[in-house]
C-alpha positions in Angstrom: 154.3 26.3 112.6 152.2 26.6 109.4 149.2 25.0 111.1 149.4 27.3 114.2 149.6 30.4 111.9 146.6 29.3 109.9 144.6 28.6 113.2 145.4 32.1 114.6 144.5 33.7 111.3 141.2 31.8 111.3 140.4 33.0 114.8 141.1 36.7 113.8 138.8 36.4 110.8 136.1 34.8 113.0 136.4 37.7 115.5 136.2 40.3 112.7 133.1 38.7 111.2 131.4 38.6 114.6 132.2 42.2 115.2 130.8 43.1 111.8 127.5 41.2 112.6 127.3 43.0 116.0 127.7 46.4 114.5 125.0 45.6 111.8 122.7 44.5 114.6 123.3 47.5 116.8 123.4 50.3 114.1 119.7 50.1 113.1 118.6 50.4 116.8 121.1 53.3 117.4 119.8 55.0 114.3 116.2 54.5 115.3 117.0 55.9 118.8 118.7 59.0 117.3 115.8 59.6 114.9 113.3 59.2 117.9 115.2 61.7 120.0 115.2 64.4 117.4 111.7 65.7 117.8 112.2 66.1 121.6 115.1 68.4 120.8 112.9 70.9 118.9 111.2 73.6 121.0 107.5 73.3 120.9 106.8 77.0 121.6 108.6 80.3 121.1 107.6 83.5 122.9 108.6 86.5 120.8 107.2 90.0 121.1 107.6 90.4 117.4 105.0 87.7 117.0 102.4 89.9 118.9 101.2 92.4 116.2 97.9 93.2 118.0 97.4 95.4 121.0 94.7 96.7 123.4 95.3 100.0 125.2 93.3 101.2 128.2 93.8 104.8 129.1 92.5 108.0 130.8 92.3 111.1 128.5 92.2 114.7 129.5 90.6 117.1 126.9 91.5 120.8 126.8 89.3 122.7 124.3 90.6 125.7 122.4 87.2 126.9 121.2 86.4 129.5 118.6 83.3 130.2 116.6 80.5 132.7 115.7 76.8 133.1 116.2 74.0 134.6 114.3 70.2 135.2 114.6 67.9 135.2 111.6 71.0 135.6 109.4 72.4 138.5 111.2 75.8 138.1 113.0 75.9 138.6 116.7 79.1 140.4 117.5 81.4 138.9 120.1 79.1 135.9 120.8 80.8 132.6 121.3 80.6 129.3 123.0 83.3 127.5 125.1 83.5 123.8 126.1 84.4 122.8 129.6 87.5 120.6 130.3 86.8 117.0 131.2 88.5 113.5 131.5 87.4 110.4 129.7 88.2 106.7 129.7 89.3 105.2 126.4 90.0 101.9 124.8 92.1 101.5 121.6 92.8 98.5 119.4 96.0 98.5 117.4 97.6 96.4 114.6 101.4 96.5 114.0 101.3 95.4 110.3 105.0 96.3 109.8 107.9 97.0 112.1 107.6 100.8 111.4 103.8 101.1 110.8 100.6 100.6 112.7 96.9 101.2 112.5 94.6 102.0 115.4 90.9 102.6 116.3 90.0 104.3 119.5 86.8 105.0 121.3 85.8 105.7 124.9 83.1 106.3 127.5 80.8 109.0 126.1 81.4 112.2 128.2 79.0 115.0 129.1 80.4 118.4 128.7 79.0 121.9 129.4 78.7 124.6 126.8 79.3 128.0 128.3 78.4 131.3 126.8 81.2 133.9 126.3 81.2 137.4 125.1 77.7 138.5 124.2 76.5 135.1 125.5 78.3 135.4 128.9 75.1 136.4 130.7 73.4 133.2 129.6 75.9 131.2 131.7 75.7 127.4 130.9 73.9 127.1 127.6 73.5 123.4 127.5 75.1 120.0 128.5 76.0 117.8 125.5 76.7 114.1 125.7 78.7 112.8 122.7 80.8 109.9 121.5 83.8 109.7 119.1 85.6 107.1 117.1 89.2 107.9 116.0 91.0 105.9 113.3 94.7 106.5 112.8 98.0 105.5 111.0 101.2 105.7 113.0 104.9 105.7 112.0 107.4 104.2 114.4 110.9 105.6 113.4 112.9 103.1 115.6 110.8 100.0 114.8 110.3 97.7 117.8 112.3 98.8 120.8 111.9 99.2 124.5 111.1 102.9 124.1 108.8 103.1 121.0 108.0 106.7 120.0 105.6 107.4 117.1 103.8 110.1 115.2 100.6 109.7 113.3 97.6 111.1 111.4 94.0 110.2 111.5 90.3 111.0 111.3 87.8 111.6 114.1 84.0 111.1 113.9 82.1 112.8 116.7 78.4 112.0 117.1 75.9 113.7 119.5 73.8 111.5 121.7 71.8 114.3 123.2 71.6 117.6 125.0 69.9 118.7 128.3 69.7 121.5 130.8 71.1 125.0 130.5 69.6 128.3 129.4 69.5 127.6 125.6 66.6 125.2 125.0 66.1 123.0 122.0 69.8 123.1 121.2 70.6 120.7 118.3 74.2 119.9 117.4 75.1 118.2 114.2 77.6 115.3 114.0 80.9 115.8 112.0 84.3 114.6 111.0 87.7 116.1 111.8 91.4 115.5 111.1 93.9 114.4 113.8 97.6 114.8 114.4 99.1 112.5 116.9 102.4 111.9 118.8 103.3 109.5 121.6 105.5 106.8 123.0 105.3 103.3 124.6 107.6 102.3 127.3 107.9 98.5 127.7 107.3 97.0 131.1 107.4 93.3 130.0 107.3 91.6 126.6 103.5 92.0 126.7 102.7 95.1 128.8 103.7 98.7 128.2 103.0 102.1 129.6 102.0 104.7 127.0 101.6 108.5 126.8 99.7 109.9 123.8 98.8 113.4 122.6 96.3 114.2 119.8 95.2 117.5 118.3 91.8 117.3 116.8 90.2 119.9 114.5 86.4 119.8 114.8 83.6 122.0 113.6 79.9 121.8 114.7 76.8 123.6 113.6 74.3 124.1 116.4 70.9 125.7 116.5 68.7 126.7 119.6 66.7 129.3 121.2 68.3 131.9 123.5 66.3 133.9 126.1 66.4 137.7 125.8 64.6 140.7 127.2 62.5 140.8 124.0 61.6 137.2 124.3 63.0 133.9 122.9 65.6 134.5 120.1 66.5 131.7 117.5 70.2 131.4 117.3 72.6 129.5 115.1 76.1 128.9 116.4 79.2 127.6 114.6 81.6 126.1 117.0 85.2 125.0 116.6 86.2 123.2 119.9 89.6 121.9 118.5 90.5 119.9 121.6 94.0 118.8 122.6 93.7 115.4 124.3 96.5 113.8 126.4 96.0 110.2 127.3 98.0 107.9 129.7 97.5 104.2 130.2 98.6 100.6 129.8 98.8 98.6 126.6 98.8 94.8 126.2 100.4 93.2 123.1 99.3 89.7 121.8 
């Protein structure tokens, strides 16, 4: 009996030892396999609109000028003489940077338009005074009260610089218009179509002032004229933006 008990005990100890060796042999392989699998479980790329702080916007703007001003000749004021700008549409491109959830910066420019300057009041009989081709660059700072959302309204302020490329045609020859700066107030909203694309509507009020000099035809002969013009356009723009 004692011999049989010892024999069984020895068998159990041998089995336990063999099991321990097997576990020691298998554990490093299992650990290596677990470590090897971990990198495959980590996503290699994440698409998040919050990681797209930059934007490009393409739009079509409609400018409605609310012109005022005055005119003089040889230092003498010409009563009831003024100039009006014709309405026009212009294509625009704008680059933006969302540097914080509630704040962004933008720079806008567009295809240089050609607008007609029309005489009004005492200048009405002169008809179209001149055609002016100009370009502008607008820099702005926008505040987004709701942060990033599917409907993203904003308000902003900025500065416009308008430069004159040239003038042509019309009854007032040799018209020269000086470049100038002007402040901007802005409001608008973006409506997300996808994570990257949005539709936007934007309105900007721009205060501008230009000094122009030319020669107006009169019954007594050519008359040198100086005109101070405040076109003060209201520009509504609609388009598509891409965020990246």
